[in-house]
Every structure is written in structure tokens, then in C-alpha cells.
Phi, psi and omega in degrees: 000142178283165179300319182294324178290321177297316179298316180297318179296318179294319180295316179296320178298317179297318180296312181295324177295316179296317178298317179298317180297315180296320179294317179296318180295315181297327181292338183271349182291152177238160177236153177213152173249128180246138173270123184243116179263165173086002177280115186247353180213173185292341179274344180301312179297329178295317178298314181296316180298316179300317179299312182298315183291340177271352180283128180305131179100340181279129179258324176216152176211133175229128183238130183248120181294320185291314183271347184060036179241145173240126175260123185231135173247134187209163176271115183293348175282344183248335180201178175213171185298320181296319178295321179295319177298321180294318179299317179293317179300321182296339178262009172106009177240092181309127183225151175214158180284130177280126182270000000 
């Protein structure tokens, strides 16, 4: 095999390995809906979202001022919905997991 073919084979192997790892990781993520009370202005959801996205294990967070709901996607090996609700509550926005 020529060097360029070897390089191409190695590059393709690396790409497929990375894709497989990302798919496996994404399949393990969990989602939760949290009810967040105490949001009284348009900046409150921004504060809650920033906190959530900085929490280890959280991959996405969306907070809605009108519905008082936070949709969170997270790695269950690093956190869980109850811990996320507790973190939000500790900064002054009482939160609980929506069942």
C-alpha cells in the first residue's frame, strides 16, 4: 500500500471510531423536565440556564419563563434530575422534577 492509501485508511478509521463513540455517548444521555418557581422577570431564565449549562454532566438546557419549565439533557453518570432541581433551588428558584 502506498503512503497516501495508508494515511487515508487511518483517517477513515479515526473518523468512524469518533462517530461510533459519539453515537454511543448520545444514546446514554437522559432528559428531564423541571418545574422552576420564582422566575419573575425575563432575566431569571437566563440565570437558571447559565447555572444548568455550567453544571457537570449537563449537555443542553432550555428554560421557559412563561411555562416555568426547564428541559435538561444530561449524562446520568455525572448528575441526575433531582440534583439539578436542588442546584436551581439553592440559587433561589425553588425547583422540582416534573413527573
